[in-house]
LUMVOMI-313538 format. One record per residue (C-alpha): residue in one letter; x, y, z. Coordinates in nm, 2 decimals. Layout:
<recs>
[A,[X,Y,Z]]
...
</recs>
This chain:
<recs>
[M,[6.73,3.80,-2.29]]
[G,[6.86,3.71,-1.94]]
[Q,[6.51,3.76,-1.83]]
[Y,[6.37,3.51,-2.07]]
[Q,[6.10,3.28,-1.98]]
[P,[6.00,2.96,-2.18]]
[A,[5.63,3.07,-2.21]]
[Q,[5.75,3.41,-2.37]]
[L,[5.96,3.24,-2.65]]
[K,[5.82,3.31,-2.98]]
[G,[6.07,3.12,-3.21]]
[Y,[6.31,2.85,-3.15]]
[N,[6.65,2.97,-2.98]]
[P,[6.87,2.70,-2.87]]
[E,[7.15,2.94,-2.68]]
[A,[6.84,3.13,-2.49]]
[I,[6.70,2.80,-2.40]]
[A,[7.05,2.66,-2.28]]
[R,[7.11,2.99,-2.09]]
[Y,[6.79,2.96,-1.91]]
[Y,[6.83,2.60,-1.79]]
[R,[7.20,2.63,-1.73]]
[Y,[7.11,2.84,-1.41]]
[R,[6.79,2.61,-1.34]]
[P,[6.94,2.26,-1.39]]
[W,[6.70,2.10,-1.13]]
[L,[6.43,2.17,-1.39]]
[A,[6.59,1.98,-1.66]]
[W,[6.76,1.69,-1.47]]
[G,[6.45,1.62,-1.29]]
[R,[6.29,1.56,-1.65]]
[L,[6.57,1.38,-1.77]]
[V,[6.55,1.10,-1.46]]
[R,[6.18,1.08,-1.54]]
[I,[6.24,1.00,-1.92]]
[L,[6.53,0.77,-1.82]]
[W,[6.34,0.58,-1.55]]
[S,[6.01,0.54,-1.78]]
[F,[6.22,0.37,-2.05]]
[A,[6.42,0.16,-1.82]]
[G,[6.07,0.00,-1.66]]
[F,[5.96,-0.05,-2.01]]
[I,[6.26,-0.25,-2.13]]
[L,[6.29,-0.43,-1.81]]
[N,[5.95,-0.57,-1.84]]
[I,[6.02,-0.68,-2.21]]
[K,[6.33,-0.86,-2.09]]
[L,[6.12,-1.02,-1.79]]
[D,[5.90,-1.14,-2.07]]
[E,[6.15,-1.28,-2.28]]
[W,[6.32,-1.47,-1.96]]
[R,[5.99,-1.60,-1.85]]
[D,[5.89,-1.71,-2.21]]
[R,[5.57,-1.48,-2.17]]
[V,[5.65,-1.28,-2.49]]
[E,[5.31,-1.40,-2.67]]
[Q,[5.09,-1.37,-2.36]]
[N,[5.17,-0.99,-2.30]]
[K,[5.26,-0.85,-2.61]]
[V,[4.95,-0.66,-2.62]]
[K,[4.97,-0.54,-2.25]]
[R,[5.34,-0.42,-2.35]]
[A,[5.20,-0.24,-2.66]]
[V,[4.95,-0.05,-2.44]]
[E,[5.22,0.04,-2.21]]
[L,[5.43,0.19,-2.46]]
[R,[5.17,0.41,-2.58]]
[K,[5.07,0.52,-2.24]]
[L,[5.45,0.58,-2.19]]
[L,[5.48,0.83,-2.49]]
[T,[5.16,0.99,-2.40]]
[N,[5.26,1.05,-2.05]]
[L,[5.60,1.21,-2.15]]
[G,[5.44,1.45,-2.37]]
[P,[5.43,1.62,-2.73]]
[T,[5.82,1.55,-2.82]]
[F,[5.75,1.17,-2.75]]
[I,[5.41,1.16,-2.89]]
[K,[5.58,1.29,-3.24]]
[V,[5.80,1.02,-3.22]]
[G,[5.53,0.75,-3.14]]
[Q,[5.34,0.93,-3.44]]
[A,[5.66,0.86,-3.67]]
[L,[5.68,0.51,-3.60]]
[S,[5.31,0.44,-3.61]]
[T,[5.35,0.48,-4.00]]
[R,[5.62,0.19,-4.04]]
[P,[5.44,-0.15,-4.05]]
[D,[5.79,-0.27,-4.17]]
[L,[5.99,-0.15,-3.86]]
[I,[5.74,-0.19,-3.59]]
[R,[5.57,-0.51,-3.45]]
[K,[5.21,-0.56,-3.55]]
[D,[5.08,-0.51,-3.17]]
[F,[5.28,-0.21,-3.11]]
[L,[5.17,-0.06,-3.43]]
[E,[4.81,-0.08,-3.35]]
[E,[4.86,0.11,-3.03]]
[L,[5.11,0.38,-3.17]]
[V,[4.82,0.46,-3.44]]
[K,[4.62,0.59,-3.15]]
[L,[4.87,0.85,-3.11]]
[Q,[4.77,1.04,-3.43]]
[D,[4.44,1.16,-3.30]]
[Q,[4.33,0.96,-2.98]]
[L,[4.51,1.13,-2.73]]
[P,[4.37,1.25,-2.38]]
[P,[4.21,1.58,-2.43]]
[F,[4.26,1.86,-2.20]]
[D,[3.95,2.03,-2.02]]
[N,[3.70,2.17,-2.24]]
[A,[3.62,2.46,-2.02]]
[I,[4.01,2.57,-2.07]]
[A,[3.95,2.52,-2.44]]
[Y,[3.62,2.72,-2.46]]
[Q,[3.84,2.98,-2.27]]
[I,[4.14,2.99,-2.50]]
[I,[3.89,3.02,-2.81]]
[E,[3.71,3.35,-2.66]]
[T,[4.04,3.50,-2.55]]
[E,[4.20,3.45,-2.87]]
[L,[3.92,3.55,-3.09]]
[D,[3.82,3.84,-2.83]]
[R,[3.46,3.76,-2.83]]
[P,[3.20,3.51,-2.71]]
[I,[3.18,3.17,-2.85]]
[H,[2.80,3.25,-2.96]]
[E,[2.91,3.55,-3.16]]
[S,[3.14,3.34,-3.36]]
[F,[2.96,2.98,-3.39]]
[S,[2.61,2.89,-3.42]]
[E,[2.74,2.52,-3.32]]
[L,[3.02,2.38,-3.15]]
[S,[3.08,2.03,-3.04]]
[A,[3.06,2.00,-2.64]]
[T,[3.39,1.76,-2.65]]
[P,[3.67,1.75,-2.90]]
[V,[3.64,1.51,-3.21]]
[A,[4.01,1.43,-3.22]]
[A,[4.31,1.53,-2.97]]
[A,[4.66,1.52,-3.11]]
[S,[5.00,1.62,-2.94]]
[L,[4.98,1.98,-2.99]]
[G,[4.59,2.06,-2.99]]
[Q,[4.26,1.92,-3.02]]
[V,[3.98,1.99,-3.26]]
[Y,[3.61,2.07,-3.21]]
[R,[3.36,2.05,-3.51]]
[G,[3.15,2.34,-3.55]]
[R,[2.94,2.57,-3.77]]
[L,[3.01,2.95,-3.79]]
[I,[2.72,3.18,-3.75]]
[T,[2.76,3.24,-4.15]]
[G,[2.65,2.88,-4.21]]
[E,[3.02,2.70,-4.30]]
[E,[3.08,2.39,-4.15]]
[V,[3.43,2.42,-3.96]]
[A,[3.71,2.24,-3.76]]
[V,[3.80,2.46,-3.47]]
[K,[4.18,2.37,-3.36]]
[V,[4.29,2.48,-3.00]]
[Q,[4.62,2.47,-2.89]]
[R,[4.74,2.29,-2.56]]
[P,[4.78,2.50,-2.28]]
[N,[5.14,2.58,-2.16]]
[L,[5.30,2.40,-2.46]]
[R,[5.62,2.63,-2.48]]
[P,[5.78,2.54,-2.15]]
[V,[5.73,2.17,-2.21]]
[L,[5.87,2.19,-2.56]]
[T,[6.19,2.41,-2.46]]
[R,[6.28,2.18,-2.17]]
[D,[6.25,1.84,-2.41]]
[L,[6.45,2.01,-2.71]]
[Y,[6.73,2.14,-2.45]]
[L,[6.77,1.75,-2.31]]
[M,[6.77,1.63,-2.69]]
[R,[7.04,1.88,-2.79]]
[W,[7.22,1.79,-2.48]]
[A,[7.20,1.41,-2.57]]
[A,[7.26,1.50,-2.92]]
[G,[7.59,1.69,-2.85]]
[W,[7.70,1.41,-2.60]]
[L,[7.62,1.09,-2.82]]
[A,[7.78,1.26,-3.14]]
[P,[8.14,1.19,-3.07]]
[W,[8.07,0.83,-2.98]]
[L,[7.88,0.72,-3.30]]
[P,[8.08,0.57,-3.58]]
[L,[8.26,0.84,-3.83]]
[N,[8.01,1.11,-3.93]]
[L,[7.70,0.92,-3.83]]
[G,[7.65,1.18,-3.55]]
[H,[7.78,1.47,-3.78]]
[D,[7.52,1.77,-3.74]]
[L,[7.32,1.58,-3.48]]
[T,[7.25,1.89,-3.28]]
[L,[7.16,2.06,-3.62]]
[I,[6.90,1.82,-3.65]]
[V,[6.77,1.87,-3.33]]
[D,[6.77,2.23,-3.41]]
[E,[6.59,2.19,-3.73]]
[F,[6.32,2.00,-3.52]]
[G,[6.30,2.26,-3.27]]
[T,[6.25,2.52,-3.52]]
[K,[5.96,2.34,-3.72]]
[L,[5.80,2.24,-3.37]]
[F,[5.81,2.63,-3.27]]
[E,[5.66,2.70,-3.62]]
[E,[5.42,2.44,-3.59]]
[I,[5.26,2.60,-3.26]]
[D,[5.21,2.94,-3.43]]
[Y,[4.88,2.88,-3.60]]
[I,[4.91,3.19,-3.79]]
[N,[5.18,3.05,-3.96]]
[E,[5.02,2.74,-4.02]]
[G,[4.73,2.91,-4.20]]
[R,[4.96,3.10,-4.44]]
[N,[5.13,2.74,-4.49]]
[A,[4.77,2.61,-4.57]]
[E,[4.71,2.89,-4.80]]
[K,[5.05,2.85,-4.99]]
[F,[5.01,2.48,-5.03]]
[A,[4.67,2.53,-5.18]]
[S,[4.80,2.77,-5.43]]
[N,[5.06,2.51,-5.55]]
[F,[4.77,2.25,-5.60]]
[H,[4.54,2.49,-5.72]]
[N,[4.53,2.31,-6.08]]
[D,[4.51,1.95,-5.94]]
[P,[4.17,1.83,-5.90]]
[Q,[4.28,1.53,-5.72]]
[V,[4.44,1.71,-5.40]]
[K,[4.22,1.92,-5.16]]
[V,[4.32,2.16,-4.90]]
[P,[4.08,2.30,-4.64]]
[S,[4.02,2.69,-4.67]]
[I,[4.13,2.90,-4.38]]
[Y,[3.86,3.13,-4.19]]
[W,[4.10,3.43,-4.07]]
[R,[3.84,3.61,-3.88]]
[Y,[3.80,3.31,-3.65]]
[T,[4.19,3.23,-3.63]]
[N,[4.47,3.37,-3.39]]
[T,[4.81,3.23,-3.27]]
[H,[4.63,2.95,-3.03]]
[V,[4.31,2.93,-3.25]]
[L,[4.28,2.81,-3.62]]
[T,[3.94,2.79,-3.79]]
[L,[3.91,2.58,-4.10]]
[E,[3.70,2.41,-4.35]]
[W,[3.58,2.08,-4.23]]
[I,[3.70,1.79,-4.43]]
[N,[3.49,1.48,-4.46]]
[G,[3.67,1.19,-4.53]]
[F,[3.84,0.87,-4.41]]
[K,[4.19,0.83,-4.27]]
[L,[4.42,0.65,-4.54]]
[T,[4.50,0.37,-4.32]]
[D,[4.12,0.28,-4.29]]
[T,[4.14,0.06,-4.59]]
[Q,[3.79,-0.09,-4.52]]
[R,[3.61,0.22,-4.52]]
[I,[3.79,0.34,-4.82]]
[R,[3.68,0.02,-5.00]]
[E,[3.31,0.05,-4.87]]
[A,[3.29,0.41,-4.99]]
[G,[3.36,0.25,-5.35]]
[L,[3.72,0.39,-5.36]]
[D,[4.05,0.21,-5.49]]
[P,[4.32,0.22,-5.23]]
[E,[4.57,0.19,-5.52]]
[A,[4.44,0.51,-5.65]]
[I,[4.48,0.70,-5.33]]
[I,[4.82,0.57,-5.30]]
[Q,[4.90,0.72,-5.65]]
[I,[4.77,1.06,-5.57]]
[G,[4.95,1.05,-5.24]]
[V,[5.29,0.94,-5.40]]
[T,[5.27,1.19,-5.70]]
[S,[5.17,1.48,-5.48]]
[G,[5.47,1.42,-5.24]]
[L,[5.71,1.40,-5.53]]
[Q,[5.53,1.75,-5.66]]
[Q,[5.60,1.90,-5.31]]
[L,[5.99,1.80,-5.32]]
[L,[6.06,1.83,-5.71]]
[E,[5.83,2.11,-5.83]]
[H,[5.70,2.30,-5.57]]
[G,[5.99,2.29,-5.32]]
[F,[5.74,2.37,-5.03]]
[F,[5.65,2.02,-4.87]]
[H,[5.44,1.88,-4.59]]
[A,[5.70,1.73,-4.33]]
[D,[5.44,1.56,-4.10]]
[P,[5.23,1.35,-4.35]]
[H,[5.11,1.07,-4.07]]
[P,[4.76,0.90,-4.13]]
[G,[4.62,1.16,-3.89]]
[N,[4.68,1.45,-4.15]]
[L,[4.58,1.27,-4.46]]
[F,[4.22,1.18,-4.59]]
[A,[4.05,0.99,-4.86]]
[M,[3.74,1.19,-4.96]]
[P,[3.44,1.03,-5.09]]
[D,[3.47,1.19,-5.42]]
[G,[3.82,1.02,-5.49]]
[R,[4.03,1.31,-5.40]]
[M,[4.31,1.31,-5.13]]
[A,[4.27,1.60,-4.85]]
[Y,[4.58,1.73,-4.66]]
[I,[4.53,1.89,-4.30]]
[D,[4.77,2.02,-4.06]]
[F,[5.02,2.24,-4.19]]
[G,[5.23,2.32,-3.91]]
[M,[5.53,2.14,-4.00]]
[M,[5.64,2.24,-4.35]]
[D,[5.98,2.31,-4.51]]
[Q,[6.10,2.49,-4.84]]
[L,[6.38,2.38,-5.07]]
[E,[6.59,2.56,-5.28]]
[E,[6.56,2.56,-5.67]]
[T,[6.90,2.40,-5.69]]
[T,[6.83,2.13,-5.42]]
[K,[6.54,2.04,-5.61]]
[E,[6.74,2.01,-5.93]]
[T,[6.99,1.82,-5.76]]
[L,[6.72,1.57,-5.61]]
[V,[6.60,1.50,-5.98]]
[D,[6.96,1.42,-6.08]]
[A,[7.00,1.19,-5.80]]
[L,[6.69,1.00,-5.87]]
[V,[6.76,0.96,-6.24]]
[H,[7.14,0.88,-6.16]]
[L,[7.03,0.58,-5.88]]
[V,[6.77,0.44,-6.11]]
[N,[7.02,0.47,-6.42]]
[K,[7.29,0.32,-6.19]]
[D,[7.53,0.60,-6.26]]
[Y,[7.70,0.58,-5.90]]
[T,[7.99,0.82,-6.02]]
[D,[7.74,1.11,-6.10]]
[L,[7.53,0.99,-5.78]]
[A,[7.83,1.05,-5.57]]
[E,[7.88,1.39,-5.70]]
[D,[7.50,1.45,-5.63]]
[F,[7.59,1.36,-5.26]]
[V,[7.82,1.61,-5.25]]
[N,[7.61,1.89,-5.42]]
[L,[7.34,1.79,-5.14]]
[G,[7.58,1.81,-4.86]]
[F,[7.60,1.44,-4.77]]
[L,[7.98,1.45,-4.86]]
[T,[8.21,1.74,-4.78]]
[P,[8.32,1.92,-5.12]]
[D,[8.68,1.79,-5.05]]
[T,[8.61,1.42,-5.00]]
[N,[8.77,1.18,-5.25]]
[I,[8.48,1.02,-5.41]]
[C,[8.68,0.74,-5.59]]
[P,[8.66,0.49,-5.31]]
[I,[8.30,0.56,-5.24]]
[V,[8.16,0.51,-5.59]]
[P,[8.21,0.09,-5.58]]
[A,[8.07,0.13,-5.23]]
[L,[7.77,0.29,-5.35]]
[E,[7.75,0.04,-5.65]]
[A,[7.77,-0.26,-5.44]]
[V,[7.52,-0.13,-5.15]]
[L,[7.26,0.05,-5.36]]
[G,[7.29,-0.19,-5.65]]
[N,[7.20,-0.46,-5.41]]
[A,[6.90,-0.24,-5.26]]
[I,[6.78,-0.15,-5.60]]
[G,[6.80,-0.50,-5.73]]
[K,[6.76,-0.62,-6.11]]
[N,[6.41,-0.46,-6.13]]
[V,[6.36,-0.10,-6.07]]
[G,[6.05,-0.19,-5.95]]
[D,[6.20,-0.35,-5.63]]
[F,[6.33,0.00,-5.52]]
[N,[6.19,0.14,-5.19]]
[F,[6.30,0.42,-4.95]]
[K,[6.31,0.16,-4.66]]
[T,[6.55,-0.06,-4.84]]
[I,[6.76,0.23,-4.92]]
[T,[6.77,0.39,-4.58]]
[D,[6.85,0.05,-4.43]]
[E,[7.14,-0.03,-4.70]]
[F,[7.29,0.35,-4.69]]
[S,[7.31,0.33,-4.30]]
[E,[7.60,0.07,-4.35]]
[L,[7.78,0.30,-4.55]]
[M,[7.78,0.56,-4.31]]
[Y,[7.98,0.34,-4.08]]
[E,[8.26,0.32,-4.32]]
[Y,[8.26,0.65,-4.52]]
[P,[8.20,1.01,-4.42]]
[F,[7.88,1.06,-4.50]]
[R,[7.65,1.28,-4.29]]
[V,[7.27,1.39,-4.30]]
[P,[7.22,1.76,-4.35]]
[A,[6.96,1.87,-4.10]]
[K,[6.71,1.95,-4.38]]
[F,[6.73,1.62,-4.52]]
[A,[6.61,1.47,-4.19]]
[L,[6.28,1.60,-4.26]]
[I,[6.27,1.50,-4.61]]
[I,[6.38,1.17,-4.51]]
[R,[6.12,1.14,-4.26]]
[S,[5.86,1.25,-4.50]]
[L,[5.93,1.02,-4.78]]
[V,[5.97,0.73,-4.53]]
[T,[5.65,0.82,-4.37]]
[Q,[5.45,0.84,-4.69]]
[E,[5.60,0.52,-4.79]]
[G,[5.50,0.35,-4.47]]
[I,[5.11,0.48,-4.53]]
[A,[5.14,0.33,-4.88]]
[L,[5.28,0.00,-4.73]]
[S,[4.98,0.01,-4.49]]
[L,[4.73,0.03,-4.77]]
[N,[4.92,-0.23,-4.97]]
[P,[5.21,-0.44,-4.83]]
[N,[5.35,-0.51,-5.18]]
[F,[5.35,-0.14,-5.27]]
[K,[5.69,-0.03,-5.43]]
[I,[5.73,0.35,-5.47]]
[V,[5.90,0.35,-5.81]]
[E,[5.60,0.20,-5.98]]
[V,[5.41,0.54,-5.92]]
[G,[5.70,0.75,-5.85]]
[Y,[5.93,0.70,-6.14]]
[P,[5.67,0.74,-6.41]]
[Y,[5.59,1.08,-6.26]]
[I,[5.98,1.18,-6.28]]
[A,[5.98,1.04,-6.64]]
[R,[5.68,1.24,-6.75]]
[R,[5.83,1.54,-6.60]]
[L,[6.17,1.49,-6.77]]
[L,[6.01,1.44,-7.11]]
[T,[5.79,1.72,-7.10]]
[G,[6.06,1.93,-6.99]]
[E,[5.87,2.26,-6.86]]
[S,[6.17,2.44,-6.77]]
[A,[6.52,2.50,-6.91]]
[A,[6.67,2.32,-6.60]]
[L,[6.43,2.00,-6.66]]
[R,[6.54,2.02,-7.03]]
[R,[6.91,2.00,-6.94]]
[R,[6.84,1.72,-6.71]]
[L,[6.68,1.52,-6.97]]
[L,[7.00,1.59,-7.19]]
[N,[7.21,1.45,-6.91]]
[V,[7.00,1.12,-6.90]]
[L,[6.99,1.07,-7.28]]
[F,[7.39,1.11,-7.32]]
[K,[7.66,0.95,-7.15]]
[D,[8.02,1.00,-7.24]]
[G,[7.88,1.20,-7.56]]
[K,[7.69,0.90,-7.68]]
[F,[7.31,0.90,-7.73]]
[Q,[7.16,0.63,-7.51]]
[W,[6.88,0.50,-7.71]]
[E,[6.76,0.23,-7.43]]
[R,[6.73,0.52,-7.18]]
[L,[6.50,0.68,-7.39]]
[E,[6.29,0.38,-7.47]]
[N,[6.28,0.32,-7.10]]
[L,[6.17,0.68,-7.01]]
[I,[5.89,0.65,-7.27]]
[A,[5.75,0.33,-7.17]]
[I,[5.75,0.40,-6.81]]
[A,[5.62,0.76,-6.83]]
[R,[5.33,0.59,-7.04]]
[T,[5.25,0.40,-6.73]]
[D,[5.15,0.73,-6.57]]
[G,[4.78,0.81,-6.67]]
[N,[4.88,1.20,-6.70]]
[F,[5.14,1.15,-6.96]]
[D,[5.01,1.21,-7.33]]
[V,[5.27,1.15,-7.57]]
[V,[5.15,1.40,-7.84]]
[P,[5.18,1.72,-7.65]]
[T,[5.53,1.59,-7.55]]
[A,[5.59,1.53,-7.90]]
[Q,[5.49,1.89,-7.98]]
[M,[5.71,2.04,-7.71]]
[G,[5.99,1.82,-7.82]]
[L,[5.97,1.94,-8.20]]
[Q,[5.94,2.29,-8.06]]
[Y,[6.26,2.26,-7.85]]
[L,[6.43,2.11,-8.15]]
[M,[6.34,2.39,-8.35]]
[S,[6.46,2.66,-8.11]]
[E,[6.81,2.81,-8.06]]
[E,[6.83,2.60,-7.72]]
[G,[6.79,2.28,-7.91]]
[K,[7.09,2.36,-8.16]]
[F,[7.31,2.09,-7.95]]
[L,[7.04,1.81,-7.93]]
[R,[6.99,1.85,-8.31]]
[R,[7.35,1.80,-8.37]]
[Q,[7.36,1.52,-8.13]]
[L,[7.07,1.34,-8.29]]
[V,[7.20,1.36,-8.63]]
[I,[7.52,1.21,-8.50]]
[A,[7.32,0.95,-8.29]]
[L,[7.12,0.84,-8.59]]
[T,[7.43,0.78,-8.79]]
[E,[7.71,0.69,-8.54]]
[D,[7.91,0.36,-8.56]]
[D,[7.89,0.40,-8.94]]
[R,[7.54,0.28,-8.97]]
[L,[7.19,0.42,-8.97]]
[H,[7.01,0.34,-8.63]]
[T,[6.68,0.24,-8.77]]
[E,[6.63,-0.03,-8.55]]
[E,[6.64,0.18,-8.25]]
[V,[6.41,0.42,-8.41]]
[Q,[6.16,0.14,-8.50]]
[R,[6.16,0.04,-8.15]]
[L,[6.06,0.39,-8.04]]
[W,[5.79,0.42,-8.29]]
[N,[5.64,0.08,-8.17]]
[L,[5.62,0.23,-7.85]]
[V,[5.43,0.53,-7.92]]
[K,[5.25,0.47,-8.26]]
[D,[4.91,0.40,-8.09]]
[D,[4.89,0.73,-7.94]]
[L,[4.99,0.93,-8.24]]
[K,[4.66,0.91,-8.45]]
[P,[4.67,1.09,-8.80]]
[N,[4.42,1.36,-8.71]]
[R,[4.62,1.44,-8.37]]
[L,[4.95,1.44,-8.57]]
[F,[4.79,1.66,-8.84]]
[N,[4.68,1.93,-8.55]]
[V,[5.02,1.91,-8.40]]
[A,[5.20,1.98,-8.73]]
[I,[4.97,2.27,-8.79]]
[G,[5.02,2.43,-8.47]]
[I,[5.40,2.38,-8.49]]
[L,[5.41,2.55,-8.85]]
[T,[5.19,2.82,-8.71]]
[E,[5.45,2.89,-8.44]]
[L,[5.77,2.82,-8.65]]
[S,[5.95,3.13,-8.72]]
[R,[6.15,3.18,-9.04]]
[E,[6.47,3.15,-8.82]]
[G,[6.35,2.85,-8.68]]
[A,[6.30,2.69,-9.01]]
[A,[6.61,2.79,-9.16]]
[A,[6.77,2.63,-8.85]]
[I,[6.62,2.30,-8.90]]
[L,[6.61,2.27,-9.29]]
[P,[6.96,2.17,-9.31]]
[K,[6.91,1.87,-9.09]]
[A,[6.59,1.80,-9.24]]
[T,[6.74,1.80,-9.59]]
[F,[7.04,1.56,-9.44]]
[L,[6.78,1.34,-9.31]]
[G,[6.59,1.35,-9.63]]
[S,[6.88,1.20,-9.82]]
[F,[6.87,0.86,-9.64]]
[V,[6.47,0.85,-9.60]]
[G,[6.41,0.80,-9.98]]
[N,[6.62,0.49,-9.94]]
[Q,[6.45,0.33,-9.63]]
[P,[6.11,0.20,-9.58]]
[V,[5.88,0.50,-9.44]]
[Q,[5.82,0.34,-9.11]]
[N,[6.20,0.37,-9.05]]
[S,[6.21,0.72,-9.09]]
[G,[6.42,0.92,-8.87]]
[V,[6.22,1.23,-8.95]]
[R,[5.89,1.07,-8.85]]
[I,[5.99,0.91,-8.54]]
[Q,[6.12,1.24,-8.39]]
[N,[5.75,1.27,-8.26]]
[S,[5.83,1.04,-7.99]]
[E,[6.07,1.28,-7.83]]
</recs>
């Protein structure tokens, strides 16, 4: 390891990198001086504009300067610029228009070098692999550039070629970032700087994974497998015979960048529908699959002419554990339901607070800050508002950002930024919460069914209003169908697992010494238009066919009990019939 060279490093190893530069400080500090000098000159020019009252005259000039500065500093800083380019609510419009060019309009490297890399990596001449290959790259990004070509077998492809000599550049920048993180952390308020070096390490790990194109190909196939039943999401196929560590050959995608609203509309597509696909698929990645795209900038997302949304560039991905996915669902539900005590517990479980933290003083602070962020209307919720408000809490309470969540937050905020560029009035909950409501109501897994129970019961009492809200919100999702949900609900009620819910529903229908026909009637009004007689008949036949003798025996006492008061109530108020809404 003592003979280590940056170009030989296969994976991110902060100790090995630190050891290398510790004995070659002139390499690192020369780079640091260049970074500081570049930004000092840019900041000085902005200040001079302010002093001379020439901000408006020079704003385009300064935007170009910033783009060129980041480009000249290389891949690490280009990545920062790409992230900022998706936040129209954070960055001045003139800066934004220039930073967008960092996504795929960077200076390419020499074609002769790129062609040589292709031949070396594939171990054959160009003409033996491709019948056509563009003379110049069609796009140049931070880590590589893309050529449009056609295989000798006829398929149209994109050929991605990695920039030469990347590893030494990345290792030096990551070393300086890690050093800066360690130096800055103690000066930041409370735990704002906690685990800052771990966040750099997470970024470094992902960056090294991103420059391994074999790893990227595997990621693409795993991502495609997760969405193989989704007709709205497109993932390009990988051509493994023409792929290696520094060359990736994949299916060519015809489409429009998500920020190109004009071309999307000219193609007869609805930007709002594209937003919905993007947000829903983003939530699926986090809450269902646990395998998510951590770099969803507009250069990596395309609207296709047939209405699908295509993902490309699977270099930066991450995996969530099952318990983390479940706790994220909990946190979202608790946030929307304003259950701040439970939300504080979620923060402990997710690692934002240590297990020994006293959450009692934190709960009212969460309520004050997040309650204000969400507003009276759940539709006012957005991640940008939440992250801004939440940053205030970090100054006063021992919150920290776990390394993995730095990527998740970046992914969510970036996707919301893309949606805001398509629609400035976009609210993520208008798309996201219907999906979460549908997931809870359909309850495909035991874990989700337990979470539905947590939503529907508070302090042992059934929350009728929450069920109404869930159904009303879920019905705004075009994929939600109340009949299969009702069927699943009835089957669950009749199962051994549903024993607790059967008992609680009976209590809920009769608690406070009154029959809750009014609540049941409201539920029926929500769903009655979807429950056509012929569909109900088919559902009933299906349930009766599957119902075991034990299941029938278990449910009969409840049905008998309910029947005792159905006879004294109008038919439309029947608790038995209304359970279809579940």
